Backbone and ligand atoms as CSV (ligand in chain L), in Angstrom:
chain,resi,resn,atom,element,x,y,z
A,1,MET,N,N,110.274,128.459,59.423
A,1,MET,CA,C,110.326,127.444,58.241
A,1,MET,C,C,109.455,127.540,57.188
A,2,ARG,N,N,109.948,127.253,56.145
A,2,ARG,CA,C,109.079,127.286,54.906
A,2,ARG,C,C,109.235,125.915,54.011
A,3,ILE,N,N,108.154,125.224,53.754
A,3,ILE,CA,C,108.237,123.971,53.098
A,3,ILE,C,C,108.302,124.196,51.567
A,4,ASP,N,N,108.874,123.188,50.832
A,4,ASP,CA,C,108.927,123.346,49.479
A,4,ASP,C,C,108.918,121.756,48.928
A,5,VAL,N,N,107.998,121.404,48.326
A,5,VAL,CA,C,107.938,119.940,47.950
A,5,VAL,C,C,107.977,120.023,46.322
A,6,ASP,N,N,108.608,118.790,45.955
A,6,ASP,CA,C,108.969,118.837,44.584
A,6,ASP,C,C,107.873,117.503,44.053
A,7,ARG,N,N,106.602,117.872,43.434
A,7,ARG,CA,C,105.826,116.944,43.016
A,7,ARG,C,C,106.285,116.069,41.863
A,8,ASP,N,N,107.260,116.476,41.202
A,8,ASP,CA,C,107.752,115.797,40.142
A,8,ASP,C,C,108.529,114.456,40.651
A,9,ARG,N,N,109.188,114.665,41.898
A,9,ARG,CA,C,109.875,113.583,42.566
A,9,ARG,C,C,108.993,112.687,43.339
A,10,CYS,N,N,107.891,113.342,43.811
A,10,CYS,CA,C,106.943,112.484,44.805
A,10,CYS,C,C,106.568,111.274,44.148
A,11,CYS,N,N,106.444,110.119,45.055
A,11,CYS,CA,C,106.098,108.805,44.321
A,11,CYS,C,C,104.732,108.409,44.996
A,12,GLY,N,N,104.332,109.277,45.825
A,12,GLY,CA,C,102.945,109.047,46.555
A,12,GLY,C,C,102.978,107.882,47.611
A,13,ALA,N,N,104.251,107.714,48.359
A,13,ALA,CA,C,104.382,106.866,49.317
A,13,ALA,C,C,103.713,107.167,50.500
A,14,GLY,N,N,103.375,108.221,50.830
A,14,GLY,CA,C,102.444,108.959,52.126
A,14,GLY,C,C,103.125,108.892,53.278
A,15,MET,N,N,104.680,108.670,53.252
A,15,MET,CA,C,105.194,108.837,54.569
A,15,MET,C,C,105.074,110.238,55.326
A,16,CYS,N,N,105.107,111.258,54.430
A,16,CYS,CA,C,104.965,112.534,54.920
A,16,CYS,C,C,103.585,112.692,55.667
A,17,VAL,N,N,102.409,112.206,55.127
A,17,VAL,CA,C,101.315,112.311,55.843
A,17,VAL,C,C,101.274,111.515,57.104
A,18,LEU,N,N,101.858,110.487,57.028
A,18,LEU,CA,C,101.819,109.693,58.401
A,18,LEU,C,C,102.558,110.505,59.407
A,19,GLU,N,N,103.648,111.118,58.959
A,19,GLU,CA,C,104.506,111.851,60.026
A,19,GLU,C,C,103.987,113.181,60.314
A,20,ALA,N,N,103.377,113.779,59.458
A,20,ALA,CA,C,102.752,115.247,59.819
A,20,ALA,C,C,101.342,115.454,59.111
A,21,PRO,N,N,100.357,114.905,59.502
A,21,PRO,CA,C,99.237,115.020,58.684
A,21,PRO,C,C,98.558,116.344,58.984
A,22,ALA,N,N,99.048,117.236,59.710
A,22,ALA,CA,C,98.376,118.592,59.858
A,22,ALA,C,C,99.127,119.380,58.705
A,23,VAL,N,N,100.414,118.996,58.087
A,23,VAL,CA,C,101.070,119.738,57.334
A,23,VAL,C,C,101.007,119.150,55.845
A,24,PHE,N,N,100.944,117.799,55.639
A,24,PHE,CA,C,100.765,117.341,54.307
A,24,PHE,C,C,99.556,116.296,54.076
A,25,ASP,N,N,99.200,116.317,53.047
A,25,ASP,CA,C,98.110,115.516,52.696
A,25,ASP,C,C,98.434,114.770,51.172
A,26,GLN,N,N,97.518,114.072,50.706
A,26,GLN,CA,C,97.824,113.463,49.257
A,26,GLN,C,C,96.663,113.664,48.461
A,27,ASP,N,N,96.914,114.133,47.228
A,27,ASP,CA,C,96.052,114.532,46.222
A,27,ASP,C,C,95.013,113.292,46.038
A,28,GLU,N,N,93.822,113.478,45.970
A,28,GLU,CA,C,92.847,112.357,45.795
A,28,GLU,C,C,93.010,111.799,44.443
A,29,GLU,N,N,93.337,112.599,43.289
A,29,GLU,CA,C,93.402,112.255,42.078
A,29,GLU,C,C,94.667,111.241,41.750
A,30,ASP,N,N,95.809,111.918,42.048
A,30,ASP,CA,C,96.932,111.264,41.667
A,30,ASP,C,C,97.841,110.690,42.804
A,31,GLY,N,N,97.644,111.110,44.055
A,31,GLY,CA,C,98.193,110.575,45.204
A,31,GLY,C,C,99.422,111.209,45.681
A,32,LEU,N,N,99.595,112.337,44.882
A,32,LEU,CA,C,100.949,113.114,45.092
A,32,LEU,C,C,100.721,114.158,46.174
A,33,VAL,N,N,101.949,114.472,46.884
A,33,VAL,CA,C,101.983,115.239,48.009
A,33,VAL,C,C,101.087,116.692,47.836
A,34,VAL,N,N,100.386,117.145,48.785
A,34,VAL,CA,C,99.915,118.650,48.904
A,34,VAL,C,C,100.311,119.132,50.102
A,35,VAL,N,N,100.716,120.328,50.199
A,35,VAL,CA,C,101.077,121.017,51.445
A,35,VAL,C,C,99.993,121.835,51.739
A,36,LEU,N,N,99.524,121.455,53.284
A,36,LEU,CA,C,98.465,122.042,53.772
A,36,LEU,C,C,98.876,123.383,54.533
A,37,LEU,N,N,100.158,123.199,54.996
A,37,LEU,CA,C,100.707,124.547,55.823
A,37,LEU,C,C,102.060,124.780,55.381
A,38,ALA,N,N,102.484,125.651,54.508
A,38,ALA,CA,C,103.620,125.778,53.770
A,38,ALA,C,C,104.496,126.446,54.817
A,39,GLU,N,N,103.960,127.463,55.764
A,39,GLU,CA,C,104.837,127.860,56.945
A,39,GLU,C,C,104.306,127.379,58.146
A,40,PRO,N,N,104.564,126.124,58.671
A,40,PRO,CA,C,104.063,125.555,59.888
A,40,PRO,C,C,104.424,126.367,61.168
A,41,PRO,N,N,103.884,126.317,62.108
A,41,PRO,CA,C,104.104,126.866,63.340
A,41,PRO,C,C,105.307,126.026,64.015
A,42,SER,N,N,106.023,126.442,64.972
A,42,SER,CA,C,107.251,125.929,65.398
A,42,SER,C,C,107.005,124.742,66.097
A,43,ALA,N,N,105.755,124.489,66.759
A,43,ALA,CA,C,105.365,123.179,67.320
A,43,ALA,C,C,105.490,121.952,66.276
A,44,LEU,N,N,105.237,122.234,64.958
A,44,LEU,CA,C,105.321,121.327,63.956
A,44,LEU,C,C,106.700,121.120,63.246
A,45,HIS,N,N,107.610,121.696,63.617
A,45,HIS,CA,C,108.979,121.746,62.878
A,45,HIS,C,C,109.587,120.379,62.939
A,46,ASP,N,N,109.452,119.943,64.042
A,46,ASP,CA,C,110.323,118.332,64.379
A,46,ASP,C,C,109.561,117.410,63.480
A,47,VAL,N,N,108.253,117.316,63.314
A,47,VAL,CA,C,107.432,116.300,62.416
A,47,VAL,C,C,107.802,116.550,61.086
A,48,VAL,N,N,107.900,117.764,60.680
A,48,VAL,CA,C,108.242,118.211,59.431
A,48,VAL,C,C,109.723,117.615,58.989
A,49,ARG,N,N,110.719,117.917,59.846
A,49,ARG,CA,C,111.956,117.470,59.723
A,49,ARG,C,C,111.836,115.883,59.696
A,50,GLU,N,N,111.031,115.296,60.332
A,50,GLU,CA,C,111.034,113.637,60.267
A,50,GLU,C,C,110.394,113.271,58.914
A,51,ALA,N,N,109.415,113.983,58.514
A,51,ALA,CA,C,108.827,113.705,57.137
A,51,ALA,C,C,109.719,113.874,56.145
A,52,ALA,N,N,110.764,114.930,56.135
A,52,ALA,CA,C,111.721,115.302,55.148
A,52,ALA,C,C,112.647,114.051,54.998
A,53,LYS,N,N,113.098,113.595,56.342
A,53,LYS,CA,C,113.897,112.500,56.371
A,53,LYS,C,C,113.429,110.980,56.082
A,54,HIS,N,N,112.135,111.016,56.134
A,54,HIS,CA,C,111.473,109.662,55.799
A,54,HIS,C,C,110.851,109.450,54.184
A,55,CYS,N,N,110.815,110.638,53.634
A,55,CYS,CA,C,110.335,110.657,52.385
A,55,CYS,C,C,111.405,109.915,51.495
A,56,PRO,N,N,110.797,108.864,50.724
A,56,PRO,CA,C,111.705,107.984,50.076
A,56,PRO,C,C,112.189,108.551,48.829
A,57,SER,N,N,111.755,109.647,48.403
A,57,SER,CA,C,112.165,110.042,47.149
A,57,SER,C,C,112.699,111.586,47.299
A,58,GLY,N,N,112.950,112.077,48.509
A,58,GLY,CA,C,113.652,113.300,48.717
A,58,GLY,C,C,112.915,114.274,48.154
A,59,ALA,N,N,111.628,114.324,48.175
A,59,ALA,CA,C,110.616,115.319,47.794
A,59,ALA,C,C,110.446,116.504,48.588
A,60,VAL,N,N,110.503,116.130,49.776
A,60,VAL,CA,C,110.219,117.233,50.880
A,60,VAL,C,C,111.487,117.946,51.229
A,61,LYS,N,N,111.486,119.244,51.034
A,61,LYS,CA,C,112.605,120.147,51.341
A,61,LYS,C,C,111.951,121.400,52.187
A,62,PHE,N,N,112.856,121.914,53.035
A,62,PHE,CA,C,112.419,122.996,53.712
A,62,PHE,C,C,113.606,123.988,53.965
A,63,VAL,N,N,113.413,125.198,54.280
A,63,VAL,CA,C,114.376,126.081,54.761
A,63,VAL,C,C,113.942,126.544,56.178
A,64,GLU,N,N,114.863,126.633,57.102
A,64,GLU,CA,C,114.459,127.070,58.476
A,64,GLU,C,C,114.412,128.627,58.599
L,1,SF4,S1,S,106.700,111.134,51.515
L,1,SF4,FE1,FE,107.583,111.708,49.726
L,1,SF4,S2,S,107.060,110.524,48.125
L,1,SF4,FE2,FE,105.844,109.991,49.877
L,1,SF4,S3,S,103.747,111.403,49.667
L,1,SF4,FE3,FE,105.331,112.569,50.925
L,1,SF4,S4,S,106.341,113.640,49.473
L,1,SF4,FE4,FE,105.589,112.248,48.147
């Protein structure tokens, strides 16, 4: 899995961080998403899928 986020779409809602804090964080300056693990291990794939599903702006994408 490889994660690709669109920071232009991110509205800083933080849902991805709540779902997968090991994979996503928010920039301290602008609150926008920061990817900590662009290629997360398989144990984290389900939470990444949940994060993508719950992102209100559709900013979290990934390829399997
Ligand atoms: S859930 Fe979506 S909009 Fe919210 S911080 Fe994460 S990427 Fe940005």
